[in-house]
C-alpha positions as CSV (number, residue, x, y, z in Angstrom):
1,M,-2.8,-32.9,36.2
2,A,-2.6,-29.3,37.6
3,G,-2.1,-29.6,41.2
4,E,-0.5,-32.9,41.6
5,R,2.5,-33.0,43.3
6,C,5.7,-33.3,41.2
7,P,7.0,-36.8,40.3
8,V,10.8,-35.9,40.8
9,C,11.1,-33.5,44.1
10,G,7.7,-34.9,45.5
11,R,7.5,-31.6,47.3
12,G,5.6,-28.8,44.8
13,R,2.9,-29.1,43.0
14,L,2.0,-28.7,38.9
15,Y,0.9,-25.6,37.7
16,R,0.3,-25.2,34.2
17,V,2.3,-23.2,31.7
18,A,2.5,-22.3,28.0
19,P,2.0,-25.8,26.0
20,G,4.8,-27.4,24.0
21,V,4.6,-28.1,20.3
22,D,5.9,-31.5,18.6
23,I,5.0,-31.7,14.6
24,R,5.1,-34.8,12.6
25,L,5.6,-34.1,8.8
26,D,3.8,-36.5,6.2
27,G,3.7,-37.3,2.5
28,H,0.8,-37.0,-0.3
29,A,0.4,-37.4,-3.7
30,L,-0.8,-33.6,-4.7
31,L,-4.2,-35.0,-5.7
32,S,-5.1,-37.7,-2.8
33,A,-8.6,-39.8,-3.3
34,V,-10.8,-41.5,-1.1
35,R,-12.6,-44.8,-2.6
36,Y,-16.0,-45.4,-1.3
37,V,-17.5,-48.7,-2.2
38,L,-21.4,-48.0,-2.0
39,E,-23.3,-51.6,-1.5
40,K,-26.1,-51.9,-4.2
41,F,-29.5,-54.3,-3.8
42,R,-31.6,-55.3,-6.6
43,C,-35.5,-56.1,-6.6
44,S,-36.1,-59.2,-7.1
45,A,-39.8,-58.4,-8.7
46,C,-39.3,-55.4,-10.4
47,G,-35.2,-55.3,-10.9
48,Q,-35.3,-51.6,-9.2
49,V,-31.6,-51.1,-7.9
50,F,-30.8,-49.1,-4.4
51,T,-27.5,-47.7,-3.8
52,A,-26.7,-46.9,-0.1
53,A,-26.0,-43.3,0.1
54,A,-22.7,-41.9,0.8
55,P,-21.3,-40.7,4.1
56,P,-22.6,-37.0,4.9
57,E,-19.1,-35.5,4.7
58,V,-18.7,-36.7,1.1
59,G,-19.4,-33.3,-1.2
60,A,-21.7,-33.7,-4.1
61,E,-18.5,-32.9,-6.5
62,K,-15.8,-34.9,-7.5
63,Y,-13.1,-32.5,-7.1
64,S,-13.4,-30.5,-4.2
65,A,-12.4,-26.8,-4.0
66,R,-8.9,-27.7,-2.4
67,A,-8.1,-30.3,-5.3
68,R,-8.6,-27.4,-7.5
69,A,-6.7,-24.8,-5.5
70,V,-3.5,-27.8,-5.5
71,L,-3.8,-28.1,-9.4
72,V,-3.6,-24.2,-9.4
73,L,-0.9,-23.8,-7.3
74,G,1.2,-26.6,-8.9
75,R,1.0,-25.6,-12.2
76,Y,1.3,-21.4,-11.5
77,Y,3.4,-21.3,-8.4
78,L,5.4,-24.6,-8.6
79,G,5.1,-24.2,-12.3
80,V,4.8,-27.8,-13.4
81,P,3.0,-28.6,-16.6
82,L,-0.5,-30.9,-16.6
83,Y,1.1,-33.6,-18.6
84,R,4.0,-34.4,-15.9
85,L,1.6,-34.0,-13.3
86,E,-0.3,-36.2,-14.9
87,G,2.3,-39.2,-15.2
88,Y,3.3,-38.2,-11.6
89,Q,-0.3,-39.0,-10.4
90,A,-0.3,-42.2,-12.4
91,M,2.7,-43.0,-10.6
92,V,1.2,-42.8,-7.1
93,G,-2.0,-44.6,-8.6
94,V,-4.4,-41.4,-8.6
95,P,-4.7,-40.9,-12.4
96,V,-5.8,-37.7,-13.0
97,A,-5.8,-36.7,-17.2
98,D,-4.0,-33.4,-17.9
99,A,-7.4,-32.3,-19.9
100,T,-9.1,-33.1,-16.7
101,Q,-7.0,-31.1,-14.8
102,W,-7.5,-27.5,-17.3
103,D,-11.0,-28.3,-16.8
104,Q,-10.5,-27.6,-12.9
105,I,-8.1,-25.0,-13.2
106,E,-10.7,-23.1,-15.2
107,R,-13.4,-23.6,-13.0
108,V,-11.0,-21.8,-10.5
109,A,-10.5,-19.0,-13.1
110,D,-14.5,-18.3,-13.4
111,C,-14.7,-17.8,-9.6
112,V,-11.4,-15.7,-9.2
113,Y,-12.2,-13.3,-12.2
114,P,-14.0,-10.4,-10.2
115,V,-11.4,-10.1,-7.7
116,F,-8.9,-9.9,-10.6
117,E,-10.8,-7.2,-12.5
118,Q,-10.7,-5.3,-8.9
119,L,-7.1,-6.0,-8.1
120,K,-6.8,-3.9,-11.4
121,T,-9.2,-1.1,-10.4
122,L,-7.1,-0.5,-7.2
123,A,-3.6,-1.2,-8.9
124,A,-4.6,1.8,-11.6
125,Q,-4.7,4.2,-8.2
126,G,-1.4,3.4,-6.9
127,E,1.2,5.9,-5.9
128,V,4.3,3.6,-7.1
129,I,4.3,1.6,-10.3
130,Y,6.9,-0.9,-11.1
131,Q,7.0,-2.4,-14.8
132,D,9.4,-5.2,-16.9
133,D,8.3,-7.7,-19.2
134,T,10.1,-10.8,-20.7
135,H,9.1,-13.0,-23.5
136,V,6.6,-15.4,-24.0
137,R,5.6,-18.3,-26.6
138,I,1.8,-18.5,-27.1
139,L,1.3,-21.5,-30.1
140,S,-1.9,-19.9,-31.5
141,L,0.2,-16.3,-32.1
142,I,3.2,-18.1,-33.6
143,A,0.7,-19.8,-36.1
144,E,-0.7,-16.3,-36.5
145,N,2.6,-15.1,-37.4
146,R,3.3,-18.1,-39.8
147,Q,0.3,-17.6,-41.8
148,T,1.0,-13.7,-42.3
149,R,4.2,-14.8,-43.8
150,A,2.9,-17.4,-45.9
151,D,0.4,-15.1,-47.2
152,D,2.9,-12.3,-48.0
153,T,0.6,-9.8,-46.1
154,A,1.8,-6.7,-44.8
155,E,3.9,-7.3,-41.7
156,G,2.1,-6.8,-38.6
157,R,3.6,-7.3,-34.9
158,T,4.8,-10.4,-34.2
159,G,6.4,-10.3,-30.8
160,M,4.7,-11.9,-27.3
161,Y,5.6,-10.5,-24.1
162,T,4.3,-11.2,-20.5
163,T,4.4,-8.1,-18.7
164,A,4.6,-7.5,-14.5
165,L,3.2,-4.5,-13.1
166,V,4.1,-4.6,-9.1
167,V,2.1,-1.4,-7.9
168,Q,2.5,0.0,-4.4
169,Q,-1.3,1.0,-3.3
170,G,-1.1,2.5,0.4
171,A,0.0,-0.4,2.5
172,Q,-0.8,-3.2,-0.1
173,T,1.4,-4.5,-2.8
174,I,-0.7,-5.5,-5.8
175,C,0.8,-7.9,-8.5
176,L,-0.2,-8.0,-12.1
177,Y,0.2,-10.3,-14.9
178,F,-0.6,-9.7,-18.8
179,A,0.3,-12.2,-21.5
180,G,-0.1,-11.3,-25.4
181,R,1.2,-9.1,-27.9
182,A,0.9,-5.7,-25.7
183,H,4.4,-4.8,-24.4
184,A,4.7,-3.2,-20.7
185,G,4.1,0.4,-22.1
186,E,0.9,-0.7,-23.6
187,N,0.1,-2.4,-20.7
188,L,0.5,0.3,-18.5
189,E,-1.5,2.4,-20.4
190,A,-4.4,0.2,-20.5
191,L,-4.4,0.2,-17.0
192,L,-4.1,3.9,-16.1
193,T,-7.2,4.0,-18.1
194,R,-8.8,3.2,-14.6
195,R,-7.3,5.7,-13.1
196,E,-9.0,8.1,-11.2
197,A,-9.2,12.0,-12.3
198,D,-8.5,13.4,-8.9
199,R,-5.6,11.2,-8.0
200,G,-2.3,12.3,-8.4
201,T,0.7,11.4,-11.2
202,P,1.9,7.8,-10.2
203,I,5.6,7.0,-10.0
204,V,6.7,4.8,-12.7
205,M,10.0,2.8,-12.2
206,S,11.6,1.0,-15.3
207,D,14.5,0.2,-16.8
208,A,15.3,2.4,-19.9
209,L,14.3,0.1,-23.0
210,A,11.7,2.0,-25.4
211,A,8.8,-1.0,-24.4
212,N,8.0,0.7,-21.2
213,T,7.2,3.9,-22.6
214,A,3.8,4.9,-21.9
215,D,2.1,7.9,-22.2
216,E,4.6,9.9,-20.4
217,V,3.0,13.1,-19.6
218,A,0.5,11.5,-17.6
219,L,3.1,10.1,-15.2
220,I,6.5,10.7,-13.1
221,R,9.1,8.0,-14.8
222,C,12.0,6.9,-12.7
223,H,14.7,4.7,-14.8
224,C,17.1,1.6,-13.0
225,L,19.8,2.9,-11.0
226,A,21.3,-0.8,-10.5
227,H,20.6,-1.1,-14.6
228,G,23.2,1.8,-15.2
229,R,25.6,0.4,-12.5
230,R,25.4,-3.4,-14.3
231,K,27.0,-1.8,-17.1
232,F,29.8,-1.0,-15.1
233,T,30.3,-4.3,-13.2
234,E,30.3,-6.1,-16.5
235,L,33.4,-4.1,-17.6
236,E,35.3,-4.0,-14.3
237,E,38.1,-6.0,-15.5
238,V,38.6,-4.2,-18.6
239,W,38.9,-0.7,-17.1
240,P,39.1,-1.4,-13.5
241,E,40.1,2.0,-12.5
242,E,37.4,4.2,-14.4
243,C,34.5,1.5,-13.5
244,T,35.6,1.3,-9.6
245,V,35.1,5.1,-9.3
246,V,31.1,4.7,-10.3
247,I,30.5,1.4,-8.7
248,E,31.8,2.7,-5.4
249,A,29.7,6.0,-5.5
250,L,26.5,4.1,-6.6
251,K,27.4,1.8,-4.0
252,Q,27.1,4.3,-1.1
253,V,24.0,5.6,-2.7
254,F,22.6,2.2,-2.3
255,D,24.0,2.2,1.3
256,H,21.7,5.2,2.0
257,E,18.7,3.8,1.0
258,E,19.3,0.6,2.9
259,E,19.5,2.9,5.8
260,A,16.6,4.8,5.4
261,R,14.5,1.3,4.9
262,V,16.3,0.1,8.3
263,Q,15.5,3.6,10.0
264,Q,11.7,3.2,8.8
265,M,11.9,7.0,7.6
266,N,8.9,8.2,6.0
267,A,8.6,9.6,2.3
268,T,9.6,13.0,3.5
269,E,12.5,12.1,5.7
270,R,13.7,9.7,2.9
271,L,14.0,12.4,0.3
272,A,15.4,15.0,2.8
273,Y,17.9,12.1,3.7
274,H,18.8,11.3,0.0
275,Q,19.6,15.0,-1.1
276,A,21.9,15.6,2.1
277,Y,24.0,12.3,1.7
278,S,23.4,11.1,-1.8
279,G,22.8,14.5,-3.4
280,P,26.5,15.1,-3.3
281,I,28.0,11.7,-4.3
282,M,25.7,11.9,-7.0
283,G,26.8,15.6,-8.1
284,A,30.3,14.4,-7.8
285,L,29.9,11.3,-10.0
286,K,28.1,13.8,-12.9
287,Q,30.9,16.1,-12.9
288,W,33.1,13.0,-13.5
289,L,31.3,11.4,-16.3
290,D,31.1,14.8,-18.1
291,T,35.0,15.6,-17.7
292,Q,35.5,11.9,-19.7
293,I,33.5,12.6,-22.4
294,D,34.4,16.7,-22.4
295,E,38.1,15.9,-22.4
296,R,38.3,12.9,-24.3
297,L,39.9,10.3,-21.7
298,V,37.6,7.6,-23.2
299,E,36.8,6.7,-26.4
300,P,33.0,7.5,-26.8
301,N,32.5,4.5,-29.4
302,S,33.7,1.9,-26.7
303,S,32.2,-0.2,-24.5
304,L,32.8,2.3,-21.6
305,G,31.8,5.3,-23.2
306,K,28.8,3.6,-23.9
307,A,28.0,2.8,-20.8
308,I,28.9,6.5,-19.4
309,A,26.6,7.7,-22.5
310,Y,24.0,5.9,-20.8
311,L,24.1,7.3,-17.1
312,R,24.4,10.7,-18.8
313,G,21.6,10.5,-21.1
314,H,19.1,9.0,-18.2
315,W,20.8,11.2,-15.5
316,E,17.1,13.0,-14.6
317,T,15.3,10.0,-14.5
318,L,17.9,7.8,-12.6
319,T,18.2,10.4,-10.1
320,R,14.6,10.9,-9.9
321,F,15.0,10.0,-6.0
322,L,16.5,13.0,-5.4
323,Q,13.7,15.2,-6.5
324,V,10.5,13.2,-5.8
325,E,9.3,11.5,-2.2
326,R,9.0,7.9,-2.8
327,A,11.0,7.7,-5.9
328,P,12.9,4.2,-5.9
329,L,16.0,3.7,-6.8
330,D,15.8,0.4,-8.7
331,T,13.2,-2.3,-10.1
332,N,14.3,-5.3,-8.2
333,I,10.9,-6.0,-7.0
334,V,9.4,-6.5,-10.3
335,E,12.6,-8.3,-11.3
336,R,11.6,-11.1,-8.6
337,A,7.9,-10.8,-9.3
338,L,9.0,-12.1,-13.1
339,K,10.7,-14.9,-11.8
340,L,7.1,-17.0,-11.6
341,I,6.5,-16.4,-15.0
342,I,10.4,-17.8,-15.9
343,R,9.9,-20.6,-13.7
344,Q,6.1,-21.6,-15.7
345,R,8.3,-20.5,-19.0
346,K,11.3,-22.6,-18.3
347,N,9.0,-26.3,-17.7
348,S,6.4,-25.8,-19.7
349,L,7.5,-23.6,-22.7
350,F,4.3,-22.1,-24.1
351,Y,0.9,-21.7,-23.7
352,A,-1.5,-23.0,-26.3
353,T,-3.8,-20.1,-27.0
354,E,-4.2,-16.8,-25.9
355,H,-7.0,-17.7,-23.6
356,S,-4.9,-20.1,-21.5
357,A,-2.2,-17.7,-21.4
358,S,-4.8,-14.9,-19.7
359,I,-5.6,-17.8,-17.1
360,A,-2.3,-18.6,-16.3
361,S,-1.9,-14.3,-16.1
362,M,-4.9,-14.2,-13.7
363,L,-4.1,-16.8,-11.4
364,T,-0.8,-16.0,-11.3
365,S,-1.5,-12.7,-10.3
366,L,-3.7,-13.7,-7.5
367,I,-0.5,-15.8,-6.4
368,A,2.0,-13.3,-6.2
369,T,-0.5,-10.6,-4.4
370,C,-0.9,-13.1,-1.8
371,L,2.9,-13.9,-1.5
372,H,3.4,-10.0,-0.6
373,A,0.5,-9.7,1.5
374,G,1.6,-12.6,3.3
375,V,-1.6,-14.7,2.9
376,N,-1.9,-18.7,2.3
377,A,-2.7,-19.2,-1.3
378,L,-4.5,-22.3,-0.8
379,E,-6.7,-21.5,1.3
380,Y,-7.6,-17.8,-0.4
381,L,-8.4,-19.7,-3.5
382,V,-10.3,-22.4,-1.8
383,A,-12.1,-19.6,0.2
384,L,-13.3,-17.8,-3.3
385,Q,-14.5,-20.9,-5.0
386,E,-16.6,-21.9,-1.8
387,H,-17.8,-18.1,-1.8
388,R,-18.4,-17.5,-5.3
389,P,-21.7,-15.7,-5.5
390,A,-20.9,-13.2,-2.4
391,V,-17.3,-13.2,-4.3
392,F,-19.4,-11.6,-7.7
393,R,-21.5,-9.7,-5.5
394,D,-18.8,-7.6,-3.8
395,P,-15.2,-8.7,-5.1
396,A,-13.8,-5.7,-3.2
397,A,-14.9,-7.8,0.2
398,W,-12.4,-10.6,-0.6
399,L,-9.1,-9.3,-1.8
400,P,-6.4,-11.1,0.0
401,W,-5.6,-8.8,3.1
402,N,-9.4,-8.5,3.8
403,Y,-11.3,-11.6,2.9
404,H,-11.0,-13.3,6.3
405,A,-13.2,-10.8,7.6
406,N,-16.2,-12.4,5.4
407,L,-15.7,-15.9,6.0
408,A,-18.7,-17.7,8.0
409,P,-17.9,-18.3,11.4
410,P,-17.0,-21.7,12.2
């Protein structure tokens, strides 16, 4: 205790310092259960049965808000299929059917829907938007495709995509997913219909695929410089000398971007820095690319010629970072965001219906946004369920970065 003599030297007195921390880890199933045995009594005269009450701390519902949140994270963050989780839970002695799991996940989606809509409205006002998509399998749409072919009707759209839109809005990063027949460009256009009229023109970063094209007049299009560089790294073994020129030039540009990040330059300082140091490098690279084609040093129809044509054909959008403040260089952030969807696809292969795909998109959007905000997604999903009426009244007060302020004090 404080004030006691030191047990080692016997001269000094003990005083309090910062406490030490000792941690022990334990293991549980994703879903654990507590079994309550409630006494029952029957009246010998009238036959009425009386059952003892459960402890006061036991909730009225069989599945707690935390249990539902764990199911959501297991399915849409870990990517564990519900049938696999059903087998695991049965193995550890707490069986939960996959259909029951889905019912509980739907209940979470019912609580978080207003927040998802609020995130879409906020994202529409974003300054920088990254877009990309990946393929998805939705069984109900696949059945529609087969029926269309069987009926020999006019061929409609058969593709299916999951689009990721990562939006930088002020200090926050919002991550949205949309699964269905619409491709990335169409999902972006739908999002921008929510944009306020007095907002400036958004900067949109993507690769150069036609599926990313939206209403280009309403945005500032940037194309990914890393995609252009990748075309040359794939050919480096065949054309080492020519590819090295491009790769080394772009490496210097990305080094300048990293330096701007480390120095924490604001948008104006970053633009001036790139114009001063990256501008001459890109200008010399453009001249070299033109020389290869104009002087017929490279066969235009070769792989190297096509890689050069890609840079030349998209030069303005690839070098937007030299013209516009905050214009990014690559799509790395949205490609990382798509890994959550790809993880689900590798484990589960498909969604059964458009409804289940939309719920997956909604819940994955909230989880990914929590990750960017540094928020505990489990606690966040629990809070949205426990405060459902307040969430529906004012969803703007229950976003991942501000919901703590609205929690009741312990």
